[in-house]
Backbone bond lengths (Angstrom), bond angles and torsions (degrees), N, CA, C in turn:
res aa  C-N    CA-C-N  psi(-1)  N-CA   C-N-CA  omega(-1)  CA-C   N-CA-C  phi
1 M - - - 1.450 - - 1.524 107.51 -
2 D 1.298 115.57 140.40 1.454 122.29 175.95 1.518 107.33 -113.21
3 G 1.308 119.07 123.20 1.461 121.03 -177.35 1.517 110.37 93.15
4 C 1.345 115.90 -146.60 1.470 122.45 -178.07 1.520 110.17 -123.98
5 L 1.320 115.27 160.11 1.457 121.45 172.10 1.522 106.61 -111.17
6 V 1.324 116.22 119.20 1.466 120.30 178.92 1.528 107.98 -125.86
7 D 1.330 115.48 111.00 1.459 121.46 177.83 1.530 109.22 -120.58
8 G 1.332 115.97 10.77 1.466 122.84 178.35 1.513 109.14 -123.99
9 T 1.327 116.50 -148.65 1.463 122.57 -177.58 1.520 109.29 -116.23
10 V 1.337 115.98 130.88 1.460 121.76 178.17 1.525 108.07 -127.73
11 K 1.353 116.22 123.71 1.461 121.70 -179.94 1.523 109.83 -129.25
12 R 1.329 116.45 131.70 1.467 123.59 174.71 1.522 112.46 47.28
13 S 1.338 116.57 47.23 1.457 122.16 -175.56 1.518 110.58 -134.86
14 I 1.328 115.46 165.51 1.459 121.97 177.04 1.524 107.71 -119.11
15 L 1.334 115.66 128.29 1.461 121.38 176.49 1.516 108.42 -115.42
16 S 1.324 117.26 128.60 1.456 122.19 176.57 1.529 109.47 -84.44
17 T 1.337 115.53 172.62 1.458 120.47 -178.27 1.523 111.57 -57.32
18 E 1.308 114.65 145.08 1.464 124.28 177.49 1.524 114.73 64.13
19 A 1.325 118.07 11.79 1.467 120.46 173.05 1.524 108.45 -71.94
20 Q 1.323 116.08 148.82 1.464 120.80 179.11 1.521 110.00 -128.55
21 V 1.327 115.42 132.03 1.460 122.22 173.34 1.526 104.92 -120.11
22 R 1.308 115.64 105.26 1.463 120.69 -172.84 1.530 112.94 -77.09
23 K 1.317 115.95 172.02 1.459 124.07 -174.85 1.537 112.48 -50.53
24 G 1.322 115.21 129.46 1.455 121.24 174.97 1.525 114.88 78.75
25 A 1.327 118.04 -4.99 1.467 120.86 178.68 1.527 109.56 -74.99
26 V 1.333 115.87 152.56 1.463 121.82 178.52 1.524 108.24 -127.88
27 V 1.329 115.62 128.19 1.460 122.00 177.43 1.523 107.23 -124.55
28 E 1.330 116.89 121.73 1.464 121.31 -179.29 1.523 110.42 -131.68
29 D 1.327 116.47 137.26 1.471 122.67 173.56 1.522 112.15 49.76
30 S 1.329 116.79 45.31 1.460 121.45 -173.52 1.523 112.20 -134.82
31 V 1.328 115.43 167.55 1.459 122.58 173.82 1.525 107.15 -121.63
32 I 1.327 115.44 123.80 1.461 121.56 -179.11 1.528 106.88 -114.20
33 M 1.320 116.60 116.30 1.461 121.11 -175.19 1.530 111.87 -81.00
34 S 1.318 114.62 169.58 1.456 123.76 -175.38 1.530 112.78 -52.18
35 G 1.327 115.11 132.00 1.455 121.21 175.05 1.514 116.19 76.27
36 A 1.328 117.59 0.29 1.473 119.84 178.67 1.525 109.66 -72.23
37 I 1.325 115.84 148.09 1.462 121.83 179.48 1.523 108.65 -122.56
38 I 1.328 115.48 125.43 1.458 122.31 175.35 1.524 105.84 -105.48
39 G 1.319 117.24 113.59 1.458 122.53 -172.99 1.524 114.58 -70.15
40 Q 1.316 114.81 166.85 1.472 122.18 179.69 1.514 111.32 -51.39
41 G 1.323 115.68 130.91 1.452 121.15 173.97 1.524 115.58 71.70
42 A 1.324 117.65 2.05 1.475 120.00 178.02 1.525 109.61 -70.55
43 V 1.331 116.10 153.33 1.466 121.77 177.96 1.520 107.93 -126.17
44 I 1.328 115.57 123.25 1.459 122.20 -179.22 1.527 107.22 -122.43
45 K 1.329 117.29 119.53 1.467 121.57 178.24 1.520 109.22 -129.98
46 R 1.328 116.21 129.50 1.470 123.44 178.63 1.522 111.67 47.57
47 A 1.332 114.42 64.42 1.462 120.08 -178.01 1.526 110.47 -141.47
48 I 1.316 114.55 158.12 1.454 122.36 170.86 1.521 105.92 -115.50
49 I 1.322 115.35 118.58 1.464 120.83 -178.05 1.523 107.25 -106.97
50 G 1.329 116.73 118.36 1.457 122.89 -173.09 1.517 114.69 -69.03
51 E 1.321 114.34 164.62 1.451 123.03 -179.56 1.529 110.36 -56.54
52 G 1.343 115.50 129.33 1.454 121.16 176.47 1.521 115.43 74.45
53 A 1.329 117.74 3.71 1.469 120.48 179.57 1.533 110.13 -69.36
54 V 1.325 115.34 151.80 1.464 121.33 178.06 1.523 108.06 -124.56
55 I 1.330 115.62 120.03 1.455 121.99 175.72 1.526 105.65 -105.18
56 S 1.300 117.30 114.99 1.465 121.80 -173.30 1.529 112.78 -70.39
57 E 1.302 113.88 167.18 1.464 123.63 179.57 1.523 111.18 -52.29
58 G 1.336 116.01 130.72 1.456 121.86 173.05 1.522 116.51 78.29
59 V 1.318 118.45 -1.51 1.471 121.37 -179.31 1.527 109.92 -70.62
60 V 1.333 116.64 141.80 1.465 121.96 176.39 1.526 108.15 -116.38
61 I 1.332 115.72 123.14 1.461 121.97 174.24 1.517 106.03 -119.31
62 D 1.323 116.39 110.70 1.463 122.02 -173.88 1.522 110.16 -117.88
63 G 1.316 115.47 107.60 1.458 121.05 179.34 1.514 112.58 -100.28
64 T 1.330 117.12 29.24 1.462 121.16 -177.62 1.524 111.08 -57.87
65 E 1.322 117.97 -44.18 1.467 121.54 -179.62 1.525 111.61 -79.18
66 E 1.324 116.57 -42.48 1.460 122.64 -179.44 1.523 107.72 -148.47
67 V 1.334 116.77 132.03 1.464 120.64 -177.95 1.529 109.65 -53.32
68 Q 1.324 116.24 132.12 1.464 122.48 179.69 1.525 109.48 -96.52
69 V 1.322 117.24 144.71 1.460 121.99 -179.74 1.523 109.00 -127.20
70 V 1.330 115.54 129.01 1.462 122.06 173.09 1.526 105.51 -112.55
71 G 1.318 117.69 123.28 1.459 122.49 -171.99 1.516 115.47 -76.59
72 Y 1.314 113.05 176.33 1.459 125.03 179.15 1.528 110.98 -52.24
73 N 1.339 115.37 124.98 1.474 123.69 176.89 1.527 115.24 57.98
74 E 1.327 118.85 16.24 1.473 120.57 176.43 1.521 110.35 -72.98
75 K 1.320 115.24 154.59 1.464 121.83 176.21 1.519 107.63 -121.87
76 V 1.339 115.61 129.62 1.460 121.08 -178.27 1.522 108.17 -120.85
77 G 1.332 116.87 124.43 1.463 121.33 -179.83 1.510 111.80 96.70
78 V 1.300 115.16 -177.61 1.463 122.71 -178.09 1.517 109.11 -83.08
79 A 1.308 116.60 129.05 1.466 120.88 179.12 1.517 111.11 -67.14
80 T 1.339 115.27 134.31 1.468 121.73 174.61 1.504 108.50 -133.54
81 D 1.302 117.46 162.83 1.451 121.64 176.13 1.517 107.71 -91.26
82 E 1.338 116.52 99.12 1.474 120.89 -174.72 1.517 113.20 -100.71
83 D 1.320 118.30 15.61 1.462 120.39 -178.32 1.500 108.61 -67.32
């Protein structure tokens, strides 16, 4: 893939190459690093999502009070086959 895949909503955020925002996901005021995947219906607000991280379907990461950080290649939530 060249660029990003965005099938959800992205507001006031930065997406690096090969980042994916799947259907129905919402990313606001965040930085999504290269190769990270935001699963269907996930909500990411005020967060930094590390390179290669996977945020599973329906997960909510809310950094409204304090910016949240998900590290390099971390997986958050229950793994599903979202292909």
